[in-house]
N, CA, C and O atoms as CSV, one atom per row, in Angstrom:
chain,resi,resn,atom,element,x,y,z
A,1,UNK,N,N,94.090,118.737,3.221
A,1,UNK,CA,C,93.849,117.148,3.312
A,1,UNK,C,C,93.574,116.541,4.852
A,1,UNK,O,O,94.542,116.612,5.610
A,2,UNK,N,N,92.439,116.000,5.338
A,2,UNK,CA,C,92.505,115.511,6.480
A,2,UNK,C,C,93.904,113.996,6.485
A,2,UNK,O,O,94.283,113.234,5.595
A,3,UNK,N,N,94.269,114.146,7.868
A,3,UNK,CA,C,94.936,113.164,8.565
A,3,UNK,C,C,94.476,112.024,8.912
A,3,UNK,O,O,94.242,111.880,10.112
A,4,UNK,N,N,94.176,110.744,7.874
A,4,UNK,CA,C,93.882,109.635,8.650
A,4,UNK,C,C,94.107,109.204,9.561
A,4,UNK,O,O,93.213,108.800,10.304
A,5,UNK,N,N,95.524,109.107,9.896
A,5,UNK,CA,C,96.212,108.754,10.889
A,5,UNK,C,C,95.286,109.228,12.245
A,5,UNK,O,O,94.743,108.547,13.115
A,6,UNK,N,N,95.349,110.602,12.043
A,6,UNK,CA,C,94.760,111.048,13.338
A,6,UNK,C,C,93.633,110.774,13.799
A,6,UNK,O,O,93.331,110.786,14.992
A,7,UNK,N,N,92.622,110.391,12.483
A,7,UNK,CA,C,91.344,109.931,13.247
A,7,UNK,C,C,91.296,108.577,13.625
A,7,UNK,O,O,90.493,108.100,14.427
A,8,UNK,N,N,92.400,107.824,12.874
A,8,UNK,CA,C,92.433,106.313,13.706
A,8,UNK,C,C,93.155,106.563,14.848
A,8,UNK,O,O,92.649,106.015,15.828
A,9,UNK,N,N,94.099,107.158,15.068
A,9,UNK,CA,C,94.368,107.355,16.828
A,9,UNK,C,C,93.410,107.158,17.728
A,9,UNK,O,O,92.995,106.239,18.434
A,10,UNK,N,N,93.035,108.932,17.382
A,10,UNK,CA,C,91.384,109.278,18.017
A,10,UNK,C,C,90.520,107.985,18.311
A,10,UNK,O,O,89.968,107.614,19.346
A,11,UNK,N,N,90.577,107.539,17.305
A,11,UNK,CA,C,89.486,106.140,17.633
A,11,UNK,C,C,89.574,104.840,18.019
A,11,UNK,O,O,88.711,103.975,17.870
A,12,UNK,N,N,91.089,104.684,18.728
A,12,UNK,CA,C,91.697,104.063,18.727
A,12,UNK,C,C,91.751,104.271,20.543
A,12,UNK,O,O,91.484,103.496,21.460
A,13,UNK,N,N,92.170,105.521,20.514
A,13,UNK,CA,C,92.207,106.065,22.515
A,13,UNK,C,C,90.822,106.335,22.758
A,13,UNK,O,O,90.351,106.306,23.895
A,14,UNK,N,N,90.231,106.565,21.855
A,14,UNK,CA,C,88.434,106.539,22.797
A,14,UNK,C,C,88.124,104.728,22.878
A,14,UNK,O,O,87.819,104.232,23.963
A,15,UNK,N,N,88.207,104.131,22.012
A,15,UNK,CA,C,88.035,102.802,22.162
A,15,UNK,C,C,88.911,101.999,23.526
A,15,UNK,O,O,88.600,100.990,24.159
A,16,UNK,N,N,89.834,102.705,23.623
A,16,UNK,CA,C,90.647,101.888,24.413
A,16,UNK,C,C,90.268,102.217,26.026
A,16,UNK,O,O,90.454,101.383,26.913
A,17,UNK,N,N,89.672,103.645,26.284
A,17,UNK,CA,C,89.154,104.260,26.976
A,17,UNK,C,C,87.920,103.586,27.541
A,17,UNK,O,O,87.878,103.325,28.744
A,18,UNK,N,N,86.992,103.315,26.794
A,18,UNK,CA,C,85.946,102.586,27.108
A,18,UNK,C,C,85.946,101.110,27.212
A,18,UNK,O,O,85.045,100.284,27.360
A,19,UNK,N,N,87.089,101.038,27.102
A,19,UNK,CA,C,87.559,99.090,27.475
A,19,UNK,C,C,88.022,99.203,28.481
A,19,UNK,O,O,87.611,98.368,29.287
A,20,UNK,N,N,88.931,100.074,28.953
A,20,UNK,CA,C,89.433,100.151,30.319
A,20,UNK,C,C,88.190,100.326,31.336
A,20,UNK,O,O,87.862,99.492,32.180
A,21,UNK,N,N,87.498,101.689,31.073
A,21,UNK,CA,C,86.080,101.902,31.623
A,21,UNK,C,C,85.615,100.615,31.979
A,21,UNK,O,O,85.643,100.169,33.126
A,22,UNK,N,N,85.179,100.014,30.963
A,22,UNK,CA,C,84.371,98.844,31.126
A,22,UNK,C,C,84.811,97.620,31.891
A,22,UNK,O,O,84.107,96.952,32.648
A,23,UNK,N,N,86.234,97.400,31.544
A,23,UNK,CA,C,86.918,96.170,32.624
A,23,UNK,C,C,86.644,96.491,33.329
A,23,UNK,O,O,85.810,95.704,33.775
A,24,UNK,N,N,86.821,97.800,34.332
A,24,UNK,CA,C,86.696,98.406,35.571
A,24,UNK,C,C,85.848,98.022,36.510
A,24,UNK,O,O,85.875,97.315,37.518
A,25,UNK,N,N,84.968,98.771,35.831
A,25,UNK,CA,C,83.415,98.421,36.135
A,25,UNK,C,C,83.051,96.953,36.066
A,25,UNK,O,O,82.178,96.621,36.868
A,26,UNK,N,N,83.560,95.945,35.230
A,26,UNK,CA,C,82.985,94.438,35.830
A,26,UNK,C,C,83.827,94.374,36.946
A,26,UNK,O,O,83.212,94.399,38.012
A,27,UNK,N,N,85.370,94.279,37.051
A,27,UNK,CA,C,86.121,94.057,37.957
A,27,UNK,C,C,85.505,94.367,39.650
A,27,UNK,O,O,85.482,93.660,40.658
A,28,UNK,N,N,85.000,95.921,39.328
A,28,UNK,CA,C,84.160,96.335,40.927
A,28,UNK,C,C,83.246,95.555,41.179
A,28,UNK,O,O,83.124,95.184,42.347
A,29,UNK,N,N,82.263,95.037,40.090
A,29,UNK,CA,C,81.139,94.030,40.190
A,29,UNK,C,C,81.578,92.791,40.779
A,29,UNK,O,O,80.855,92.159,41.549
A,30,UNK,N,N,82.781,92.403,40.434
A,30,UNK,CA,C,83.250,90.599,40.809
A,30,UNK,C,C,83.436,91.148,41.972
A,30,UNK,O,O,82.832,90.611,42.901
A,31,UNK,N,N,84.243,92.271,42.272
A,31,UNK,CA,C,84.774,92.124,44.005
A,31,UNK,C,C,83.327,92.494,44.963
A,31,UNK,O,O,83.155,91.797,45.963
A,32,UNK,N,N,82.607,93.264,44.741
A,32,UNK,CA,C,81.205,93.586,45.351
A,32,UNK,C,C,80.731,92.168,45.770
A,32,UNK,O,O,80.526,91.928,46.960
A,33,UNK,N,N,80.491,90.894,44.475
A,33,UNK,CA,C,79.801,90.091,44.865
A,33,UNK,C,C,80.342,89.291,45.371
A,33,UNK,O,O,79.652,88.666,46.176
A,34,UNK,N,N,81.822,88.839,45.227
A,34,UNK,CA,C,82.543,88.287,46.267
A,34,UNK,C,C,82.698,88.377,47.580
A,34,UNK,O,O,82.772,87.516,48.456
A,35,UNK,N,N,82.745,89.800,47.602
A,35,UNK,CA,C,82.614,90.383,49.284
A,35,UNK,C,C,81.125,90.058,49.960
A,35,UNK,O,O,80.866,89.650,51.092
A,36,UNK,N,N,80.412,90.326,49.063
A,36,UNK,CA,C,78.833,89.839,49.549
A,36,UNK,C,C,78.731,87.929,49.905
A,36,UNK,O,O,78.071,87.398,50.798
A,37,UNK,N,N,79.514,87.330,48.995
A,37,UNK,CA,C,79.295,85.979,49.147
A,37,UNK,C,C,80.358,85.501,50.256
A,37,UNK,O,O,80.300,84.358,50.708
A,38,UNK,N,N,81.511,86.594,50.753
A,38,UNK,CA,C,82.072,86.003,51.732
A,38,UNK,C,C,81.530,86.427,53.024
A,38,UNK,O,O,81.734,85.852,54.093
A,39,UNK,N,N,80.660,87.718,52.802
A,39,UNK,CA,C,79.859,88.083,54.094
A,39,UNK,C,C,78.558,87.151,54.658
A,39,UNK,O,O,77.932,87.159,55.718
A,40,UNK,N,N,78.463,86.333,53.399
A,40,UNK,CA,C,76.833,85.269,53.728
A,40,UNK,C,C,77.438,83.983,54.345
A,40,UNK,O,O,77.002,83.233,55.219
A,41,UNK,N,N,78.699,83.959,53.540
A,41,UNK,CA,C,79.347,82.424,54.154
A,41,UNK,C,C,80.001,83.085,55.656
A,41,UNK,O,O,79.947,82.228,56.538
A,42,UNK,N,N,80.289,83.718,55.887
A,42,UNK,CA,C,80.654,84.099,57.544
A,42,UNK,C,C,79.671,84.137,58.184
A,42,UNK,O,O,80.067,84.492,59.294
A,43,UNK,N,N,78.553,83.997,58.232
A,43,UNK,CA,C,77.735,84.565,58.691
A,43,UNK,C,C,77.054,82.886,59.249
A,43,UNK,O,O,76.598,82.712,60.379
A,44,UNK,N,N,77.116,81.962,58.336
A,44,UNK,CA,C,77.194,80.457,58.873
A,44,UNK,C,C,77.721,79.984,60.006
A,44,UNK,O,O,77.056,79.320,60.801
A,45,UNK,N,N,78.932,80.275,60.177
A,45,UNK,CA,C,79.729,79.859,61.486
A,45,UNK,C,C,79.358,80.599,62.550
A,45,UNK,O,O,79.564,80.154,63.679
A,46,UNK,N,N,78.744,81.861,62.360
A,46,UNK,CA,C,78.077,82.573,63.738
A,46,UNK,C,C,76.450,82.250,63.918
A,46,UNK,O,O,75.981,82.411,65.045
A,47,UNK,N,N,75.722,81.876,63.023
A,47,UNK,CA,C,74.505,81.518,63.670
A,47,UNK,C,C,74.363,79.754,63.470
A,47,UNK,O,O,73.199,79.458,63.739
A,48,UNK,N,N,74.907,78.917,63.213
A,48,UNK,CA,C,74.911,77.517,63.158
A,48,UNK,C,C,74.579,76.905,64.798
A,48,UNK,O,O,75.078,77.422,65.797
A,49,UNK,N,N,73.894,76.033,64.827
A,49,UNK,CA,C,73.747,75.766,66.202
A,49,UNK,C,C,75.061,74.222,65.947
A,49,UNK,O,O,75.252,73.383,65.066
A,50,UNK,N,N,75.680,74.559,67.284
A,50,UNK,CA,C,76.523,73.233,67.416
A,50,UNK,C,C,76.040,71.866,68.417
A,50,UNK,O,O,76.630,70.821,68.690
A,51,UNK,N,N,74.884,72.328,68.757
A,51,UNK,CA,C,74.411,70.876,69.003
A,51,UNK,C,C,73.066,70.608,69.395
A,51,UNK,O,O,72.567,71.059,70.426
A,52,UNK,N,N,72.720,70.176,68.913
A,52,UNK,CA,C,71.271,69.904,69.075
A,52,UNK,C,C,70.668,68.966,69.885
A,52,UNK,O,O,71.243,67.882,69.979
A,53,UNK,N,N,69.506,69.158,70.571
A,53,UNK,CA,C,69.027,68.691,71.871
A,53,UNK,C,C,68.360,67.463,71.739
A,53,UNK,O,O,67.210,67.715,71.378
A,54,UNK,N,N,68.530,66.279,71.857
A,54,UNK,CA,C,67.318,65.364,71.811
A,54,UNK,C,C,66.399,65.516,73.552
A,54,UNK,O,O,66.799,65.608,74.713
A,55,UNK,N,N,65.240,65.480,72.992
A,55,UNK,CA,C,64.311,65.217,73.933
A,55,UNK,C,C,64.427,64.475,75.094
A,55,UNK,O,O,64.738,63.316,74.819
A,56,UNK,N,N,64.298,64.679,76.324
A,56,UNK,CA,C,64.566,63.735,77.059
A,56,UNK,C,C,63.176,63.124,77.949
A,56,UNK,O,O,63.202,62.270,78.835
A,57,UNK,N,N,62.154,63.750,77.485
A,57,UNK,CA,C,60.832,63.549,78.208
A,57,UNK,C,C,59.584,64.678,77.983
A,57,UNK,O,O,59.759,65.553,77.135
A,58,UNK,N,N,58.633,64.650,78.568
A,58,UNK,CA,C,57.369,65.144,78.131
A,58,UNK,C,C,57.851,66.953,78.906
A,58,UNK,O,O,57.755,66.937,80.133
A,59,UNK,N,N,58.084,67.659,78.605
A,59,UNK,CA,C,58.344,69.069,79.040
A,59,UNK,C,C,57.459,70.052,78.054
A,59,UNK,O,O,56.891,69.801,76.991
A,60,UNK,N,N,57.555,71.171,78.760
A,60,UNK,CA,C,57.317,72.597,78.118
A,60,UNK,C,C,58.186,72.893,76.827
A,60,UNK,O,O,57.778,73.285,75.734
A,61,UNK,N,N,59.393,72.630,77.190
A,61,UNK,CA,C,60.393,73.312,76.469
A,61,UNK,C,C,60.538,72.465,75.239
A,61,UNK,O,O,60.745,73.050,74.176
A,62,UNK,N,N,60.430,70.801,75.262
A,62,UNK,CA,C,60.673,70.201,73.914
A,62,UNK,C,C,59.742,70.590,73.058
A,62,UNK,O,O,58.566,70.882,73.281
A,63,UNK,N,N,60.533,70.575,71.733
A,63,UNK,CA,C,59.419,71.355,70.590
A,63,UNK,C,C,59.206,70.175,69.677
A,63,UNK,O,O,59.872,69.147,69.557
A,64,UNK,N,N,58.049,70.601,69.029
A,64,UNK,CA,C,56.949,69.837,68.280
A,64,UNK,C,C,57.913,68.976,67.059
A,64,UNK,O,O,58.617,69.661,66.317
A,65,UNK,N,N,57.901,67.532,66.907
A,65,UNK,CA,C,58.960,66.989,65.967
A,65,UNK,C,C,60.231,66.227,66.685
A,65,UNK,O,O,60.834,65.244,66.254
A,66,UNK,N,N,60.440,66.876,67.763
A,66,UNK,CA,C,61.769,65.964,68.692
A,66,UNK,C,C,61.129,64.894,68.926
A,66,UNK,O,O,61.560,63.850,68.436
A,67,UNK,N,N,60.398,64.885,69.421
A,67,UNK,CA,C,59.882,63.504,70.111
A,67,UNK,C,C,59.531,62.368,69.108
A,67,UNK,O,O,59.345,61.231,69.541
A,68,UNK,N,N,59.431,62.657,67.703
A,68,UNK,CA,C,59.181,61.724,67.099
A,68,UNK,C,C,59.991,60.071,67.296
A,68,UNK,O,O,59.319,59.058,67.102
A,69,UNK,N,N,61.283,59.990,67.644
A,69,UNK,CA,C,61.840,59.117,67.425
A,69,UNK,C,C,61.675,58.197,68.756
A,69,UNK,O,O,62.113,57.048,68.812
A,70,UNK,N,N,60.910,58.919,69.944
A,70,UNK,CA,C,60.767,58.230,71.111
A,70,UNK,C,C,59.405,56.875,70.650
A,70,UNK,O,O,59.363,55.724,71.084
A,71,UNK,N,N,58.352,57.600,69.579
A,71,UNK,CA,C,57.409,56.591,69.214
A,71,UNK,C,C,57.860,55.754,68.326
A,71,UNK,O,O,58.591,56.092,67.395
A,72,UNK,N,N,57.340,54.239,68.610
A,72,UNK,CA,C,57.196,53.120,67.570
A,72,UNK,C,C,55.428,52.752,67.243
A,72,UNK,O,O,54.578,52.329,68.027
A,73,UNK,N,N,55.363,52.945,66.442
A,73,UNK,CA,C,53.799,52.810,66.248
A,73,UNK,C,C,53.656,51.460,66.308
A,73,UNK,O,O,52.732,51.049,67.009
A,74,UNK,N,N,54.537,50.444,65.586
A,74,UNK,CA,C,54.089,49.016,65.529
A,74,UNK,C,C,54.493,48.699,67.052
A,74,UNK,O,O,53.692,48.153,67.811
A,75,UNK,N,N,55.278,48.929,67.294
A,75,UNK,CA,C,55.515,48.565,69.332
A,75,UNK,C,C,54.735,48.988,69.634
A,75,UNK,O,O,53.894,48.109,69.445
A,76,UNK,N,N,54.092,50.044,70.155
A,76,UNK,CA,C,53.136,50.785,71.009
A,76,UNK,C,C,51.656,50.556,70.674
A,76,UNK,O,O,50.745,51.315,71.005
A,77,UNK,N,N,51.517,49.320,69.917
A,77,UNK,CA,C,49.900,49.306,69.757
A,77,UNK,C,C,49.269,48.521,70.862
A,77,UNK,O,O,48.045,48.398,70.910
């Protein structure tokens, strides 16, 4: 006669092994996600601009749109 406890123990061991494997993989996925997010947020301090220069006059180095605050259409008519 087969032992029901042996089959139950084998089932529980297989289920526990599958559960630990799935848990480990999900934790590794979360770790990878947090490391990628940390790398992305760390780049902000590396690539942001500290000082935005205001255009001082007509020159070739002024970029488009920087002089919009110098012109008042109501006053300059």
